[in-house]
C-alpha positions in Angstrom: -20.6 -18.8 -19.9 -22.4 -17.0 -17.2 -21.6 -19.7 -15.1 -17.5 -19.4 -15.4 -18.3 -15.4 -15.3 -19.9 -15.8 -11.6 -17.3 -18.0 -10.5 -14.1 -15.7 -11.5 -16.2 -12.9 -10.2 -16.7 -14.7 -6.9 -13.1 -15.8 -6.2 -11.9 -12.1 -7.0 -14.3 -10.6 -4.2 -13.3 -13.7 -1.8 -9.8 -12.4 -2.4 -10.6 -8.8 -2.3 -11.8 -8.7 0.9 -9.3 -10.5 2.0 -6.8 -9.0 1.2 -8.4 -5.6 2.7 -8.7 -7.1 6.1 -4.9 -8.9 6.3 -3.7 -5.2 5.1 -5.7 -3.4 7.7 -6.6 -0.8 4.4 -10.4 -1.2 5.3 -12.1 1.9 5.6 -12.4 2.5 10.1 -16.1 3.4 11.4 -14.3 7.3 12.7 -14.0 7.9 8.9 -17.8 9.4 8.4 -17.9 10.1 4.9 -15.6 9.8 1.5 -17.3 12.9 -0.4 -14.4 12.4 -3.1 -12.0 10.1 -4.7 -9.5 10.5 -7.9 -8.1 7.4 -9.3 -5.4 7.2 -12.5 -4.3 3.9 -13.6 -1.9 3.3 -16.9 -3.5 0.6 -19.6 -3.1 -2.9 -19.0 -0.5 -5.4 -21.0 -0.2 -4.6 -24.5 2.1 -5.4 -27.8 5.2 -3.4 -28.5 5.2 -0.1 -29.9 7.4 -0.9 -32.9 9.8 -4.2 -34.2 12.1 -4.0 -31.4 15.5 -4.2 -33.7 15.9 -5.0 -37.6 16.7 -8.9 -37.3 13.2 -9.6 -35.2 11.1 -12.6 -36.2 8.4 -11.7 -34.3 6.8 -9.0 -36.3 3.3 -7.2 -36.2 1.6 -10.3 -37.3 2.8 -11.8 -33.8 -0.1 -9.5 -32.1 -3.5 -9.9 -33.2 -4.4 -6.7 -32.7 -1.6 -4.7 -34.2 1.8 -2.4 -32.7 0.9 -1.0 -29.4 -3.1 -2.6 -28.9 -3.8 -3.8 -25.6 -4.0 -7.2 -25.5 -6.3 -10.0 -23.9 -4.2 -10.2 -20.6 -4.4 -6.2 -20.4 -8.0 -6.1 -20.8 -8.3 -9.2 -18.2 -6.1 -7.0 -15.4 -7.6 -3.9 -16.5 -11.4 -5.8 -15.8 -9.8 -7.2 -12.5 -9.0 -3.7 -11.4 -12.1 -2.8 -11.7 -13.3 -5.7 -9.7 -10.9 -4.7 -7.1 -12.1 -0.8 -6.8 -15.6 -2.0 -6.8 -14.7 -4.2 -4.0 -12.9 -1.7 -2.4 -15.2 1.3 -2.7 -18.4 -0.5 -2.2 -17.9 -1.8 1.2 -17.7 1.7 2.2 -21.0 2.1 0.4 -19.0 5.0 -1.6 -20.1 3.4 -4.5 -23.3 3.5 -5.6 -25.3 0.3 -7.0 -25.4 1.7 -10.4 -23.3 4.0 -12.6 -24.0 7.5 -12.0 -22.6 10.2 -14.9 -23.5 13.0 -12.2 -21.2 11.4 -9.6 -18.6 9.7 -11.7 -16.8 10.2 -14.8 -14.2 8.4 -16.7 -11.5 10.6 -18.7 -8.9 8.9 -21.1 -6.4 9.7 -23.2 -7.3 9.2 -27.3 -5.2 6.2 -27.7 -6.5 2.8 -28.1 -5.1 1.2 -25.4 -6.3 3.5 -22.7 -9.5 4.3 -24.5 -9.8 0.4 -23.9 -8.7 0.0 -20.6 -10.9 1.6 -19.5 -13.7 0.2 -21.2 -12.2 -3.4 -19.4 -11.9 -1.7 -15.8 -15.7 -0.3 -16.0 -16.8 -3.8 -17.1 -15.5 -5.4 -13.5 -16.4 -2.1 -11.6 -19.5 -1.6 -12.9 -21.5 -4.7 -14.1 -24.9 -4.8 -14.6 -26.7 -5.6 -11.1 -29.8 -7.2 -12.2 -31.4 -8.4 -15.6 -33.3 -5.3 -16.6 -29.8 -3.8 -16.7 -28.8 -5.7 -19.4 -29.7 -4.5 -23.0 -28.7 -8.3 -24.4 -28.7 -11.0 -21.6 -26.3 -12.8 -23.2 -23.6 -9.6 -21.8 -22.3 -9.3 -18.6 -21.7 -5.6 -19.5 -23.4 -2.5 -20.0 -22.2 0.8 -21.7 -20.6 3.7 -19.6 -19.4 7.0 -21.6 -15.9 8.1 -21.6 -14.2 10.9 -22.2 -11.9 11.9 -24.7 -11.5 15.7 -25.2 -8.7 16.1 -26.7 -6.4 14.1 -29.6 -3.4 12.8 -27.2 -0.2 14.7 -28.8 -2.4 18.1 -27.3 -3.8 16.3 -24.2 -1.9 18.5 -21.3 -4.1 16.8 -18.7 -3.2 13.0 -19.4 -0.7 12.9 -22.0 1.6 16.0 -21.0 5.1 14.4 -22.2 3.8 14.4 -25.8 2.3 18.1 -25.4 3.5 20.5 -27.6 6.1 22.4 -25.3 9.5 24.0 -26.3 11.0 24.6 -23.1 9.8 20.9 -21.6 11.8 19.4 -25.0 15.0 21.7 -24.1 15.3 20.7 -20.1 14.5 17.1 -21.6 17.5 17.4 -23.7 19.7 19.1 -21.5 19.0 15.6 -18.8 19.1 12.9 -21.8 22.6 14.4 -22.9 23.8 14.3 -19.6 22.3 10.6 -18.6 23.1 9.0 -22.2 26.8 9.7 -21.9 27.1 8.6 -18.5 25.1 5.4 -19.4 26.5 4.3 -22.1 29.8 4.6 -20.8 28.9 2.4 -17.8 27.3 -0.3 -19.9 29.7 -0.3 -23.1 30.5 -3.8 -23.1 26.7 -4.5 -23.1 26.3 -1.3 -26.3 29.2 -3.2 -28.3 27.5 -6.0 -28.2 23.9 -5.3 -29.0 25.6 -2.9 -31.9 25.3 -5.6 -34.8 21.9 -6.6 -33.7 20.7 -3.1 -34.2 22.4 -3.2 -37.6 24.5 0.1 -36.7 28.0 -0.1 -38.1 31.2 0.7 -35.4 31.3 3.8 -37.5 28.4 5.4 -35.8 27.7 6.2 -32.2 24.8 4.5 -30.8 21.4 7.0 -29.6 20.2 5.9 -26.3 16.4 6.1 -28.0 17.9 3.4 -30.4 19.7 1.0 -27.2 16.3 1.5 -25.4 14.0 0.1 -27.9 15.2 -3.6 -27.5 12.8 -2.8 -24.6 10.1 -3.9 -27.0 11.6 -7.6 -26.6 10.0 -7.4 -23.0 6.4 -8.0 -24.2 7.7 -10.9 -26.3 9.2 -12.7 -23.2 6.2 -11.9 -21.9 4.0 -13.4 -24.5 6.1 -16.7 -24.9 7.7 -15.5 -28.6 10.7 -17.1 -28.8 14.2 -15.5 -28.5 17.6 -16.0 -29.9 20.3 -16.4 -27.2 21.8 -13.1 -27.2 18.3 -11.8 -25.5 18.9 -14.3 -22.0 22.9 -14.1 -22.3 24.1 -13.5 -18.6 26.6 -10.6 -17.9 28.9 -11.5 -15.0 30.3 -7.8 -14.5 26.5 -6.5 -14.3 25.5 -8.5 -11.7 24.9 -12.0 -13.6 21.8 -10.0 -15.4 20.9 -11.1 -18.6 21.0 -8.8 -21.4 17.4 -7.6 -21.4 17.1 -7.3 -17.9 20.1 -4.7 -18.4 17.8 -3.0 -21.2 15.0 -2.7 -18.9 17.5 -1.4 -16.0 19.4 1.2 -18.9 15.2 2.4 -19.2 14.9 2.8 -16.2 18.0 5.1 -15.4 17.5 7.0 -18.2 13.9 7.9 -18.7 13.5 8.9 -15.2 15.0 12.1 -15.0 12.4 13.4 -17.8 10.2 13.2 -15.2 12.2 14.3 -11.7 15.2 15.4 -13.1 14.8 19.3 -11.6 11.3 21.3 -10.3 10.8 22.8 -13.4 10.6 19.6 -15.5 8.0 18.6 -12.6 6.0 21.1 -12.9 5.8 20.9 -16.6 4.9 17.3 -16.3 2.6 16.8 -13.6 1.7 20.3 -13.2 -1.6 20.4 -14.7 -3.3 16.9 -13.6 -1.7 17.8 -10.3 -4.0 21.3 -10.5 -7.5 19.2 -11.5 -6.9 17.1 -8.7 -6.4 20.2 -6.2 -9.2 22.2 -7.5 -11.5 18.9 -7.3 -10.1 18.2 -3.2 -11.0 21.9 -2.7 -14.0 22.1 -4.2 -15.7 19.1 -2.6 -14.2 20.1 0.8 -15.7 23.7 0.3 -19.3 22.0 -0.5 -19.3 22.7 -4.2 -19.5 18.9 -5.2 -22.2 19.9 -7.7 -20.4 22.6 -9.2 -17.8 19.7 -11.0 -18.3 17.4 -14.0 -18.2 14.7 -11.4 -19.3 15.2 -7.9 -17.9 12.0 -6.2 -15.2 10.4 -8.3 -13.2 11.0 -11.2 -11.2 8.0 -13.4 -8.2 8.7 -15.1 -7.1 6.2 -18.0 -3.8 7.2 -19.2 -0.1 5.9 -19.4 3.4 5.4 -17.5 4.6 8.7 -18.2 1.3 10.1 -17.0 1.4 8.4 -13.7 5.1 9.0 -13.6 4.2 12.4 -13.7 2.0 12.9 -11.3 3.9 10.7 -8.7 7.0 12.6 -9.1 4.7 16.4 -9.0 3.4 14.9 -5.4 6.5 14.5 -4.3 5.7 10.7 -2.9 8.3 9.2 -0.5 6.2 6.1 0.8 7.0 3.7 -0.8 10.6 4.4 -1.7 10.5 2.7 -5.2 7.4 4.5 -6.0 8.7 6.0 -8.8 10.1 3.0 -10.7 8.9 2.1 -14.2 5.0 1.8 -13.2 3.9 -2.0 -14.7 1.1 -2.8 -16.6 -2.1 -1.6 -14.6 -0.8 0.7 -12.3 -3.1 2.4 -10.2 -2.8 5.6 -8.0 -5.8 6.4 -5.7 -6.4 10.1 -3.9 -9.0 9.9 -1.3 -10.6 12.5 0.7 -12.4 11.8 3.7 -14.5 13.7 6.3 -14.4 13.2 9.3 -16.3 14.9 12.8 -14.2 16.3 15.2 -16.5 16.7 18.3 -20.6 16.5 18.9 -21.3 20.2 17.3 -20.4 18.4 14.5 -17.4 20.4 13.4 -15.2 18.8 10.1 -12.2 18.3 9.6 -10.8 16.8 5.8 -7.6 14.3 5.2 -6.3 12.9 2.3 -4.9 9.1 1.7 -2.9 8.0 -1.1 -2.2 4.8 -2.3 -0.7 2.5 -5.0 -1.7 -0.9 -6.7 1.1 -2.6 -8.6 1.5 -6.2 -9.7 -2.1 -6.4 -7.4 0.2 -5.4 -4.5 -1.5 -2.2 -2.6 0.5 -0.2 -0.5 -0.3 3.6 1.3 2.0 6.3 -0.3 3.0 9.1 2.1 4.3 12.4 0.1 7.5 14.7 1.4 5.8 16.9 4.1 3.5 14.9 5.3 2.3 10.9 7.3 0.2 8.6 5.2 -2.9 10.1 6.7 -2.7 13.6 5.9 -5.0 17.2 6.7 -6.1 18.5 3.4 -5.1 22.1 3.8 -1.6 20.9 4.4 -1.9 18.8 1.5 -2.8 21.7 -0.7 -0.3 24.0 0.7 2.6 21.5 0.4 2.2 20.9 -3.3 0.0 23.8 -4.9 3.6 25.4 -5.6 4.3 22.1 -8.1 0.8 22.4 -9.7 -0.1 25.3 -12.5 -2.7 27.1 -11.5 -3.5 28.4 -15.0 -4.6 25.0 -16.8 -3.1 24.4 -20.2 -3.1 28.4 -20.8 -0.7 28.6 -18.3 1.7 25.7 -19.2 1.4 27.2 -22.8 2.8 30.8 -21.7 5.4 28.4 -19.4 6.2 26.4 -22.3 7.8 29.4 -24.9 9.6 30.6 -22.0 13.6 30.8 -22.5 14.3 30.7 -18.7 12.5 29.5 -15.9 10.1 31.1 -13.3 9.4 34.3 -15.5 6.1 33.2 -16.6 5.0 32.3 -13.4 5.7 35.6 -12.1 3.3 36.5 -14.3 1.0 34.7 -14.0 0.6 36.2 -10.2 -2.7 37.6 -10.8 -4.4 33.9 -10.3 -6.1 33.4 -7.1 -4.6 31.0 -4.9 -6.2 27.2 -5.1 -7.9 27.8 -1.6 -9.6 30.4 -3.2 -12.0 28.2 -4.7 -10.8 28.6 -8.4 -12.3 26.8 -11.0 -10.4 25.1 -13.7 -12.0 24.9 -17.3 -10.7 20.8 -17.3 -13.2 20.8 -14.6 -16.1 22.0 -15.9 -16.8 20.1 -19.6 -17.5 16.7 -20.3 
């Protein structure tokens, strides 16, 4: 068993080294230090959240751990991501040999699949380094604390779309009504075709939420569960795509505006997390890293909605498809670098962003900046989209009936470059 684990890790290490060398993404000598990296991912492969349609024979008994739970494939995906991160940052001598709670903290939503994804990732990122590290010689694993400080539906940091926010729900409904009417009309032949499978009579309108519930067929297909022929029916009028491909297409088109529909939606959804990230980068650049709950690295285990909200708030323009639905184990990396400008040791800080999806790592660029973005410019561009008052400001914004009035009232909050510290950063 231990031999099998060793071979698996060796093969992955070779792949990671070759990948980084080929892509030119290894760290160069001129990048003297890497004071802080922030990493956020979507959980691994999971079971469907619910039964896709009434007549589906693939009920919950087909899933070993139940609806919405992480699968073995999901655990392996996350372990592999952890191995990739270890190789990436260990090669630059950024990661310590052993996990150090003063340097690294792991945050997660209080949702099983996110917590277990973090556990799986950590098993690959921080395996025991010697027999002395193992509390059980048969396990190639050491326990590491994962922090989930809020119940999932009140987590403004990592589950903002589930946070009780009347203003966001109002804006989301406006967007939903408009886009749903358009899509239901555009895909009318498909909508009429799936109606009997949804057990909805002709007299009743089909709601978008009912139609996109069929997306839960996709995990069944991934796990080779049998499907009726109608799921794979091809539609000539829609580019010869299958029923399930069209459902996933509709899901993408109907869901994205919930995150980037307008500036207010973007800020309400991604502003708290963006603020947390910007504050951390700013603190570290000012030499205040030791005042944070982790001085070098924060790992965030979250969901597709969290990642989409953040990428929208970052206003990522490269790659152009960055706002596609994040696949399982998709991972965004915000990396802060410090380089010396001259012999006197004057320092300059810059930020690099990367996005890993489906085992492909790509550099990202935000609007108004290159892939290597000066930190001051980075902060100035993104601060207007952050919620500088954290959850307290969010609560005020959420109760507003009109946009921006709450933001004007919060004008006495210091700007981010003043070194303001949010309550999110303080506690473990």
